[in-house]
C-alpha positions in Angstrom: 108.4 22.3 -17.7 107.2 26.0 -17.7 106.4 27.6 -13.9 102.7 28.4 -15.4 102.3 24.5 -16.3 103.0 23.7 -12.7 99.9 25.8 -11.1 97.2 23.3 -10.8 93.3 24.8 -11.0 91.9 25.4 -7.9 88.8 23.6 -6.8 85.4 25.1 -7.5 83.3 24.4 -4.5 79.7 25.6 -4.5 78.2 28.4 -2.9 76.0 28.6 0.1 73.5 29.8 -2.5 73.6 27.2 -4.3 73.5 24.6 -1.5 70.1 26.4 -0.1 68.6 26.0 -3.7 69.7 22.1 -4.2 68.4 21.4 -0.3 64.7 23.2 -1.5 64.6 21.4 -4.3 65.3 17.9 -2.4 62.8 19.1 -0.1 60.2 19.9 -2.7 61.0 16.7 -4.8 60.1 14.8 -1.6 57.2 16.5 -0.5 55.8 16.7 -3.4 56.4 12.5 -3.6 54.9 12.5 -0.1 51.8 14.2 -1.3 51.3 12.2 -4.4 51.8 8.6 -2.5 49.2 10.4 0.0 46.8 11.0 -2.6 47.3 7.6 -4.3 46.8 5.4 -1.1 44.2 4.4 0.9 44.6 4.5 4.5 44.1 1.0 4.6 44.6 -2.3 2.7 42.1 -3.9 4.2 38.7 -1.9 3.2 36.0 -1.3 6.0 32.9 0.6 5.8 32.5 3.9 7.7 29.2 5.9 8.5 29.8 9.4 9.5 28.0 12.2 9.9 29.3 15.6 8.1 27.8 18.3 9.8 26.1 21.8 8.5 28.8 24.6 8.1 31.8 21.7 9.1 35.0 23.4 8.7 37.9 22.1 6.7 40.3 21.7 9.3 37.4 19.9 11.2 36.3 17.6 8.6 39.7 16.4 7.9 40.1 15.5 11.6 36.6 13.7 11.7 38.2 11.7 8.3 41.7 11.0 10.6 39.9 10.2 13.7 37.7 7.8 11.5 40.7 5.7 10.2 39.6 7.6 6.3 42.7 9.2 6.0 46.6 8.9 7.0 47.0 12.3 7.5 44.5 15.1 8.4 47.5 17.9 8.0 47.7 16.5 4.3 43.8 16.1 3.7 43.3 19.8 4.5 46.1 20.7 2.0 44.2 18.7 -0.7 41.2 19.9 -0.3 42.5 23.3 -0.4 44.5 22.6 -3.2 41.1 21.8 -5.3 39.8 25.3 -4.4 36.5 22.9 -2.5 36.8 24.2 0.7 33.5 26.1 0.0 32.3 22.8 -2.2 31.5 20.5 1.2 28.0 19.3 1.3 26.6 18.0 4.9 24.9 14.2 5.3 25.2 11.3 6.5 27.9 9.4 4.4 29.2 5.8 4.1 32.3 6.1 3.3 35.3 2.9 3.3 39.0 2.9 4.8 40.0 1.4 1.4 39.2 4.7 -0.7 42.3 7.3 -1.5 41.6 10.7 -0.6 40.9 12.2 -3.8 38.4 9.6 -4.1 36.6 10.3 -0.4 37.0 14.0 -1.2 34.7 13.6 -4.2 32.2 11.8 -2.8 31.5 14.9 0.0 31.7 17.4 -2.7 29.1 15.7 -4.8 27.1 15.0 -1.4 27.3 11.5 -2.3 25.3 10.8 1.0 23.5 7.4 2.7 20.3 6.5 1.3 17.9 4.4 3.4 15.6 2.2 1.5 12.0 2.4 3.1 8.6 0.6 2.3 5.2 2.0 2.6 2.4 -0.8 2.5 -0.6 -0.2 0.7 -3.6 1.7 2.8 -0.9 3.3 5.1 -2.4 6.4 6.4 -0.7 9.9 6.4 -0.2 9.8 10.2 1.4 6.0 10.0 3.9 7.1 7.4 4.9 9.8 9.6 5.8 7.6 12.4 7.5 4.8 10.0 9.2 7.4 8.7 10.2 9.1 12.1 11.3 5.7 13.3 13.9 5.0 10.5 15.0 8.4 12.3 14.7 10.0 8.4 11.7 12.8 9.6 10.6 14.2 12.5 6.8 12.7 12.3 5.3 16.4 14.0 6.8 18.2 11.0 5.7 15.9 8.2 2.0 16.2 9.5 2.3 19.8 9.8 3.9 20.4 6.0 1.2 17.6 4.4 -1.8 19.6 5.9 -0.8 22.7 4.8 -3.5 24.1 2.3 -0.5 26.6 0.6 2.2 23.9 0.4 -0.4 21.1 -0.7 -1.9 23.2 -3.8 1.9 24.0 -4.5 1.6 20.7 -5.9 -1.5 20.8 -7.5 -3.8 19.1 -5.2 -7.3 20.1 -5.2 -7.5 19.2 -0.7 -6.1 20.6 2.4 -4.3 17.3 2.6 -1.8 15.1 1.5 -3.6 12.1 2.2 -4.6 9.7 -0.6 -1.4 11.6 -2.8 1.5 9.6 -0.8 2.1 7.0 -3.3 2.9 4.0 -1.6 6.3 2.6 -2.7 10.0 1.6 -1.8 12.0 5.1 -1.6 15.4 5.7 -0.8 16.0 8.6 1.1 18.5 10.4 3.2 18.9 11.6 6.2 18.4 15.3 7.0 16.0 16.0 4.0 13.3 18.8 4.5 9.8 17.3 4.9 8.7 18.8 1.9 11.6 17.3 -0.3 9.8 14.1 0.9 6.7 14.7 0.4 7.1 16.1 -3.1 8.9 12.5 -3.9 5.7 10.8 -2.7 3.7 12.9 -5.0 5.8 12.3 -7.7 5.4 9.1 -7.7 1.9 9.5 -7.6 1.7 11.3 -10.6 3.4 8.7 -12.3 1.2 6.4 -12.0 -1.9 9.1 -12.4 -1.3 10.8 -15.2 -3.5 12.0 -18.6 -4.4 8.3 -19.1 -6.2 7.8 -15.7 -7.5 11.4 -16.0 -9.3 10.6 -19.4 -10.4 7.6 -17.7 -12.1 9.0 -14.5 -13.4 11.7 -17.2 -15.5 8.8 -18.8 -16.8 7.7 -15.5 -17.7 11.2 -14.5 -15.5 11.4 -11.3 -12.8 14.3 -10.5 -9.1 12.6 -10.0 -9.9 13.4 -6.3 -13.3 11.7 -6.3 -11.5 9.0 -7.8 -8.9 9.0 -5.0 -11.3 9.2 -2.5 -13.2 5.7 -3.6 -9.6 4.2 -4.4 -8.9 4.8 -0.7 -12.1 3.4 0.5 -11.6 0.7 -1.7 -7.9 -0.1 -0.2 -8.9 -0.3 3.6 -12.5 -2.7 2.4 -10.4 -5.6 1.2 -6.7 -7.1 1.2 -7.9 -9.4 -1.6 -6.7 -7.8 -5.2 -9.3 -10.2 -7.2 -11.8 -8.3 -5.2 -10.9 -4.6 -5.7 -12.8 -4.2 -8.9 -16.0 -5.9 -7.6 -15.8 -4.0 -4.5 -15.4 -1.0 -6.6 -18.4 -1.6 -8.8 -20.7 -2.5 -5.8 -19.4 1.4 -4.3 -20.3 3.2 -7.5 -23.7 1.5 -7.9 -24.8 2.8 -4.6 -23.3 6.0 -5.4 -25.7 6.1 -8.7 -28.8 5.0 -6.6 -28.0 7.7 -4.2 -27.8 4.6 -1.3 -25.0 5.5 1.7 -21.8 3.4 1.1 -22.1 2.1 4.9 -18.3 1.7 5.2 -16.8 1.0 8.4 -12.9 2.3 7.4 -14.6 5.6 6.6 -16.3 5.5 10.0 -13.3 4.7 11.6 -11.3 7.3 10.0 -12.9 10.0 11.4 -13.0 8.9 15.0 -10.4 10.3 17.4 -8.5 7.6 19.1 -10.7 4.7 17.8 -9.6 1.7 20.0 -10.2 -1.5 17.5 -13.8 -1.7 18.7 -16.1 -0.2 16.5 -19.8 0.0 18.1 -23.3 1.0 17.1 -22.7 4.5 18.8 -19.5 4.8 16.7 -21.9 4.5 13.5 -24.4 6.5 14.6 -21.8 9.4 15.5 -22.1 12.2 12.6 -18.7 12.8 11.6 -17.6 14.1 7.7 -16.2 10.7 7.2 -19.5 8.7 8.1 -21.1 7.2 5.1 -23.0 5.4 7.3 -24.7 9.6 8.3 -23.9 10.9 4.8 -24.8 10.3 1.3 -21.8 10.3 -1.4 -18.2 9.8 -1.0 -16.4 11.3 2.5 -14.4 14.3 2.4 -11.2 12.7 1.2 -9.3 9.9 1.3 -9.1 7.7 4.1 -5.9 6.4 3.2 -3.2 6.4 0.8 -4.5 3.7 -1.8 -1.8 1.8 -4.5 -2.0 1.4 -7.9 -4.2 -1.9 -7.9 -7.3 0.1 -5.8 -7.1 2.8 -8.1 -7.0 1.0 -11.3 -10.0 -1.0 -9.7 -12.1 2.6 -9.3 -11.0 3.6 -13.2 -11.4 -0.1 -14.3 -14.8 -1.5 -12.3 -16.7 -4.7 -12.2 -19.8 -4.0 -14.1 -22.3 -6.1 -11.5 -25.7 -6.0 -10.1 -24.3 -6.5 -6.6 -25.5 -3.6 -3.9 -24.1 -5.0 -0.8 -21.3 -7.5 0.3 -19.9 -8.7 3.8 -16.9 -10.4 5.1 -16.6 -13.8 5.3 -14.0 -15.1 7.9 -11.2 -16.1 5.3 -11.1 -12.7 4.2 -13.1 -12.9 1.3 -16.7 -11.4 0.9 -19.8 -12.5 0.1 -21.9 -10.8 -2.3 -25.4 -9.9 -2.6 -28.0 -7.4 -5.3 -31.1 -7.5 -2.4 -31.0 -6.4 1.0 -32.9 -9.6 1.9 -30.1 -11.7 0.4 -27.7 -9.7 2.6 -29.1 -9.9 5.6 -29.3 -14.0 5.5 -25.4 -13.5 4.0 -25.0 -11.4 7.2 -26.3 -13.7 9.8 -24.2 -16.8 7.8 -21.1 -15.5 8.1 -21.3 -13.0 11.1 -22.6 -13.7 14.8 -22.7 -10.3 15.2 -22.7 -7.4 13.6 
């Protein structure tokens, strides 16, 4: 055996640089895997609903801490990294959110980016006034009643919605709505008027024209019909009575119009109230009141547009909530004595 053959090859050890690179690769792989696990894994395997508020201008770190504090994400730092990785730092939408601990972080972020805020369902009965609707909205913590009324009675804003009046009374269509908290009052008001326009379109405009009425006049009379009876079947007949009185230039003499024109009405309508002249008093003034006295529903609007043809000129409430209708004043006075001990 030669001397060269007896020499064993030297072992090659990795250089410090290669060791460092290997460590970096392993660490990076671990970090990527850990991040992927975070992104794919909900905060809890037993989902719970969480309602939280994202204020206007909330920073990404603050949002991340809020989500972590509510148990919606496992790590505030990782969520913060996710937001920045997706370039969504400027896309955060303020509002009230109803989120689940069963959502993955990416799903949570998507909801907040899209502004999928919590919606509150609220129903407005037919015949509610502007003031009553404002109070109901405020009680539901959706708007400030004072600001709502101020906007609804702001002539420039009202005219911007193509309403020929100084108030949106009559055009806040009663229905069931779903609103997010924090909406501008103007946005909420537009929702009501948009719904009104769906129920009073070109077909109804043509019906009004054939009656010799403008849309606004129909809304005014429909609001009076709405307040006069809660019996759906009577509405077209009551509309027919009022139309007869208008044609004959007989005062409408509707108690609800008088009440609407009074301040701080205590529920007891007196003779003095009936004699107190206001733009809404149809005992002292002929024709329609100056504006709607409530927000009528579709049935009352249709009653005015499709009234019952009748010879009746009077009606009086009976104890069961319905009305007795009369064609002459003599018959009407007898009905008043029969159905009401005191007028």
